[in-house]
C-alpha positions in Angstrom: 80.9 128.7 83.5 80.4 129.8 87.1 82.6 128.6 89.9 81.8 127.6 93.5 83.2 129.5 96.5 86.0 126.9 96.5 87.1 127.9 93.0 85.7 124.7 91.5 83.3 124.6 88.6 79.8 123.2 89.4 80.8 120.0 87.6 84.0 119.5 89.7 87.6 119.3 88.6 89.3 116.9 86.2 92.2 114.7 87.3 94.6 117.0 85.4 93.2 120.1 87.2 93.6 118.5 90.6 97.2 117.4 89.8 98.1 120.9 88.8 96.6 122.4 92.0 98.4 119.9 94.2 101.6 119.8 92.3 101.5 116.0 91.9 101.5 113.8 88.8 98.1 112.5 87.5 99.4 109.0 87.8 100.0 109.5 91.5 96.3 110.4 91.9 95.2 107.3 90.0 97.6 105.2 92.0 96.1 106.6 95.3 92.6 105.8 93.9 93.5 102.2 93.1 95.5 101.5 96.3 93.7 103.5 99.0 90.3 104.5 97.6 91.2 108.2 97.4 89.2 108.6 94.2 86.5 111.1 93.3 83.2 110.7 95.0 81.3 110.9 91.7 81.9 110.4 88.1 80.2 112.5 85.5 78.0 110.4 83.1 79.3 107.4 85.0 82.7 107.6 83.2 84.6 110.9 83.6 86.3 111.5 86.9 85.2 114.7 88.6 86.7 115.8 91.9 84.7 117.9 94.4 85.9 120.3 97.0 85.7 117.6 99.6 87.8 115.2 97.5 90.4 118.0 97.1 90.5 118.5 100.9 91.2 114.8 101.4 94.0 114.8 98.8 95.6 117.9 100.4 95.7 116.1 103.7 97.2 113.0 102.0 99.9 115.2 100.5 100.7 116.8 103.9 100.9 113.6 105.8 103.0 111.7 103.3 105.4 114.6 103.0 105.8 114.6 106.8 106.8 111.0 106.8 103.5 109.1 107.5 103.4 105.9 105.5 101.0 106.3 102.5 98.5 103.6 103.7 98.3 105.1 107.1 98.0 108.6 105.7 95.2 107.6 103.4 93.2 106.1 106.3 93.7 109.2 108.4 92.8 111.5 105.5 89.6 109.6 104.7 88.6 109.5 108.3 89.3 113.1 108.9 91.5 112.2 112.0 94.9 113.0 110.6 97.9 112.7 112.8 99.9 115.9 113.2 103.3 116.3 111.5 106.4 116.0 113.6 107.0 119.1 115.7 109.4 121.7 114.3 112.5 121.7 116.6 116.2 122.4 116.3 117.8 119.6 114.3 121.0 118.1 115.5 123.4 115.8 113.8 121.5 112.7 112.7 122.0 109.7 114.9 122.1 106.2 113.5 118.6 104.7 113.8 117.5 101.1 113.8 118.3 99.3 110.6 115.6 99.7 108.0 114.3 96.7 106.1 115.2 96.4 102.5 112.8 98.1 100.1 110.1 96.0 98.5 111.3 93.8 95.7 109.4 95.8 93.1 111.1 99.0 94.2 114.6 97.3 94.0 113.6 96.1 90.6 112.7 99.6 89.5 116.0 100.9 90.7 117.9 98.2 88.8 115.8 98.8 85.7 116.6 102.5 85.8 120.3 101.8 86.0 120.1 99.3 83.1 118.3 101.8 80.9 121.0 104.4 81.7 123.8 101.9 80.8 122.0 101.2 77.5 121.7 105.0 76.9 118.0 104.4 76.4 116.5 107.9 76.9 112.9 106.8 76.3 113.1 104.0 78.9 114.6 106.4 81.4 111.8 109.0 81.0 109.1 106.3 81.2 110.7 104.6 84.3 111.1 107.9 86.2 107.5 109.0 85.5 106.2 105.6 86.6 108.2 105.6 89.8 107.0 109.1 90.8 103.4 108.1 89.9 103.5 104.9 91.9 105.4 106.0 95.0 105.1 109.7 95.1 108.1 112.1 94.8 109.8 111.5 98.2 109.8 107.7 98.0 110.7 107.7 94.4 113.7 109.9 95.1 114.8 108.0 98.2 114.2 104.4 96.9 114.7 104.6 93.1 116.4 107.7 91.8 119.1 108.3 94.4 120.2 104.6 94.7 120.4 104.4 90.9 122.5 107.6 90.7 124.8 106.3 93.4 125.2 102.9 91.7 126.0 104.5 88.3 128.4 106.9 90.1 130.3 104.0 91.7 130.5 102.2 88.4 132.0 105.3 86.8 134.5 105.7 89.6 135.7 102.2 89.2 135.9 102.3 85.4 137.7 105.5 84.7 135.9 107.6 82.1 133.9 104.7 80.6 130.6 105.5 82.2 130.6 109.3 82.3 128.1 109.5 79.5 125.8 107.1 81.5 126.0 109.2 84.6 125.3 112.4 82.7 122.3 111.0 80.8 120.8 109.6 84.0 121.4 112.9 85.9 119.8 114.9 83.1 116.7 112.8 83.0 116.3 112.7 86.8 116.7 116.5 86.8 114.0 116.8 84.1 111.6 114.6 86.0 112.1 116.6 89.2 111.7 119.9 87.5 108.5 118.7 85.9 107.0 118.2 89.3 108.5 121.4 90.7 107.1 123.5 87.9 103.5 122.5 88.7 101.5 125.6 90.0 100.1 125.5 93.5 101.8 128.0 95.8 99.8 131.1 96.7 101.3 134.3 95.1 103.1 136.5 97.6 103.9 133.7 100.0 107.6 134.0 101.2 109.6 131.3 99.4 112.1 128.7 100.5 115.4 129.7 98.9 117.5 126.8 97.7 121.2 127.2 96.8 124.5 125.4 96.6 127.3 127.1 98.6 130.1 128.7 96.5 132.2 126.0 94.8 129.4 123.3 95.0 128.1 122.0 91.7 125.8 119.1 92.9 122.2 120.3 92.6 120.0 117.1 92.2 119.2 116.7 95.9 118.1 120.4 96.0 116.0 119.8 92.9 114.4 116.8 94.7 113.6 119.1 97.7 112.1 121.8 95.3 109.9 119.1 93.8 108.8 117.8 97.2 107.9 121.3 98.3 105.9 121.8 95.1 103.9 118.6 96.0 103.0 120.3 99.2 102.0 123.5 97.4 104.9 125.4 99.1 106.9 128.0 97.2 110.5 127.4 96.4 113.1 129.5 94.6 116.1 127.6 93.2 119.3 129.5 92.7 121.3 126.4 91.6 124.9 125.5 91.7 127.9 127.4 93.1 126.0 130.6 94.1 128.6 133.4 95.1 128.3 134.5 98.7 127.5 138.1 97.8 124.8 137.1 95.3 123.2 134.7 97.9 123.1 137.4 100.6 121.5 139.9 98.1 118.9 137.3 97.1 118.0 136.8 100.8 117.5 140.5 101.4 115.5 141.0 98.2 113.1 138.1 98.6 112.6 137.8 102.4 112.5 134.0 102.4 110.8 131.9 105.1 113.9 129.6 105.0 117.2 129.2 103.2 118.6 125.7 102.4 122.3 125.6 101.8 123.6 122.4 100.1 127.2 121.2 100.5 128.2 117.8 99.0 131.7 117.7 100.5 133.3 119.2 103.6 135.7 121.2 101.4 132.7 123.3 100.1 130.9 123.8 103.5 130.9 127.5 104.4 130.0 128.0 108.1 130.7 131.7 108.0 128.3 132.2 105.1 125.6 130.2 106.9 126.0 132.3 110.0 125.7 135.6 108.0 122.6 134.3 106.2 121.0 133.3 109.5 121.8 136.8 110.9 120.3 138.6 107.9 117.2 140.7 108.8 114.6 142.7 106.9 111.4 144.5 107.4 110.4 147.6 109.3 111.4 148.3 112.9 109.2 146.3 115.3 108.5 143.7 112.6 111.9 142.5 111.7 112.3 139.0 110.4 115.1 136.5 109.5 115.1 133.2 107.7 115.4 129.7 109.1 118.7 128.3 107.7 119.0 124.6 107.0 122.4 123.0 106.4 121.8 120.2 103.9 124.1 117.6 102.5 127.0 115.5 103.8 129.4 118.4 103.6 128.1 119.8 106.8 128.8 116.7 108.8 130.8 117.1 112.0 130.2 119.1 115.2 126.7 120.3 115.9 125.9 123.5 114.0 125.8 126.9 115.7 122.6 128.0 117.5 119.9 129.0 115.0 121.2 126.7 112.2 119.3 123.5 111.5 120.8 120.3 110.0 118.1 117.9 108.8 118.9 114.2 108.5 117.3 113.8 105.1 114.6 114.9 102.7 111.7 113.9 104.9 113.1 115.7 107.9 113.8 118.8 105.9 110.2 118.8 104.6 108.9 118.5 108.2 111.0 121.5 109.3 110.2 123.6 106.2 106.5 123.1 106.5 106.6 124.8 110.0 106.7 128.4 108.8 103.7 127.8 106.5 101.4 126.2 109.1 98.2 128.2 109.7 98.5 130.7 112.5 95.9 132.7 114.4 92.9 133.5 112.2 93.9 130.8 109.8 96.7 132.8 108.2 99.9 131.1 107.3 102.9 132.3 109.2 106.2 133.5 107.7 109.7 133.6 109.1 109.8 134.3 112.8 109.8 138.0 113.8 112.7 139.4 115.7 112.9 142.5 117.8 
C-alpha cells in the first residue's frame, strides 16, 4: 500500500493509528468527536472512521492548545477555525502567587474522584483500571491528573496518615494503578528520533515519582520526548546523564524541603556540551513543593504546576527559522 507525502495511506488512518501518532488514548479522540466535533471528515464505507492529514493537523493543534492551558471547548473552536491562540510565552518562572479561587470541579469529576478512592479502599484492581482509563479518555491526561488522580491520591494518603498502617495497602494499590495508567500514555510513540529529550529525575533521597510520571505522560501527548530516570538519582549519575544525552531541559523533583538540592540544580544548569562556538546547556526546572521558599537562582525555573511546566518545556521545541525545532539555547 502506498502512502501520501504526509505518511498516511490513501485511505487515511484508523483511530488507533492516530492515537499512537499523537500519544493520546483512542477514547480521548472519540470524546473530542462527540463533544466538539473533532471527528474524521469522512468514514470509509459509511462506517469505519478514517482520518485524513487535515484531520490530523486539527488534532495536533488541539493537543498543543489544551496542554498550554486553553480550555478544551475553546481549543477545539480555535483548532477547527485555524485561528489558534498562541501558548503562554516562555519566561522565567518565579514562586507561584496565590491566584483567584477556582470554582469547584464539575460534579461528575468530583464523583469520579470519589469513585476512584472507593475502588482503592475495596482493593478492586479492575475497577481502578477502568476508572483511570475512563478519566483520561474523557478529560485528557492533564485534567485527569489534576482533578481525579492527584486528589484521590491525596485523600487516600490522608486516610492512611490518620489510621496508622491500616490503609497502606490501599495507597500502594492506587499508586501502582495510577503509575500504570500514566506509563501507558507515556509509552505511546510520537517523538521524532534524535530530538533532544526532557530529562526527568528525582533529586537524591527523593522517592516520590508519580508527579514526574504525569509530566512524562503529558509530554508524550504533545509528541515531545522525555527520558525518565526515576527516584533518588545520585548526583553524579544525573550529571553524567545530562552530559551524555544533551537534554533540552532537566526537571528535578523534590517532594520535601529536606530533599531539595540547590547546589546540584546549579551544577546541572551550568553543565555545557557541544563544540566550541555551538555550546549548549539545559533549561532546569525545579518542580515539587520541596523547592518552596526564596526565588531560585538566575537561570533556574520554578513552574507553579503541571500546566505551567508544560508551557515552559514546549518552548525549546517550538519551530524556529526554516521550520526547524529548536533545542537548548546556545551559549558562547
